[in-house]
C-alpha positions, 0 to 999 in steps of 0.5 A: 847414292849418297856418300855423304849421308851420316854414318855411325861416327863415335861421339867426339869424346871417344874420338879424342880418347882414342887419338890420345890413347886413353882408356883403351882396353883391347889390343889389335895386332896385324903385321907391322900395325898395333892398334890399341882400342876400346872394346865397346867401340870395336865389339859393338860393331864387328861380330868377330871381335865380339865373339873373340873376346867373349870366348878368348882363351889362354894368353890372348884372353889374359892380355885382352889381345887379338892376332890377325896374322893372315890379313893385310895390316893396311886394310885393318887399319882401314877397318879400325877407322870405320869402327870409329868413324863410320868410314875409311880411306879412300873416300870423297874429298869432302871427307878426307879432313875427318880422318885427322880426328883419329889416331892413324898409322901411316898408310902403305897404299901406293899413290897414283901417278896423277889424279883425275880431274873432276867435274862439278854440277851446279857449282858443287864439287860434291857432285862428283863423289869418287871415293879415291882420295886419301889424306896426303900426309907426305905432302906429295905433288900430285899432277892432274890428268885431263880426261879425253874430250869424248869423256867429258860431261856436258857440265865439265869443268876442272875442280882443283884437288884440295892439298890435303888429299891424294888419289890412291893407285887402286881404289876399286881393289881397295873397297872390293877388299874392304867388302870382303873383310866386311863379310869376313868379320861381319862388320855392321854396315861396312859392306854397304859403305864399300859398295857404294864407294865401289860404284862411285869410282866406276866412272873414273876408274872402270877401264883399268887393270884395277877393275880387273883385280876388283872383279877377282876379289868380288867373285873370289873372296866372298861366298856365292850367297853374297851378291851385293858387289857381284851384282854391282860388277854386273851392272858395271859391265853393262853400263861401261862395256855394254856387255851383259854377262848374264846373257853369255853363258860361262862368263860369270862363272869364270870372273874369279880367275879374269886376268887383263887379257880376258878383260880385253876379250870380254870388252871386244865381245859385241854380239855379232848379227849375220844376215842370212843367206838366201835358201834354195828350196830345193836343198832346204830340208825344212821347206815344203816339197810342193812349195818354192817359198822358203820358210822364215829365217832369222839372223844368226847370233854368234858370240865371240870365243877366246881362251878365257871361255874354253869350257863355257856352254856355246850355241852350236 
């Protein structure tokens, strides 16, 4: 994965025109935010906007306006940023400065109480590409959170966060929402960017309520046919919690309703292997009546149970 690969970014002249409000010919309204944008930019990368303009009727057609009353304005802010920059916040540290090249509404996303320390390999901060940082427009002084010793990489050393960035409170939820938005509005390339950012945050943010909320979105806000983020969730359970949800009947089908209690149950669900008890051939119906040698026995595998798994198919 390379979060620093070249994304689809508008030429500097277009970015400057957007920042200055020059030559805009379309208005997007979502809640408290109003975006004055260029049709050629947003409609060429977003199929929804293209069709909205092409088949518009009534007042919206006359005013060249698109209303999005059902969406989160903060997520539409990120969507518009992506259409111009090929990226949105939060992002890795080295990408934060790019957002100064466009007009941005003030973010309403909550900041984390502290930012996690980062590590470097071969002297480069870029080795820790956790996409959880946003522009620090309010100059918040955010303390650093030291990791537990057992979670430190072998090449660990603290890298001081740049003062122009701030860690957001729920990066996984944001990336899962942007992934769902990409599917809803058919935005070219956004789904892949959101998935990569989601995966980049798992090392530091998987063991959290943010992960639980993101899993709900991955399974509840996208169609079953869209496996991209769902496969990333399955891999995350296997990598970070040693749980293969594919091998446990019923779990994946219920992940759209997962809560923190269910999450704790899943994490405490190692497959338990019981040693078989000695078999008495006299009372063993599988044994030969003329032999005192018991048949070959195997360990009995019993999965744990809990309220989250009621209705699931369990081995008898």
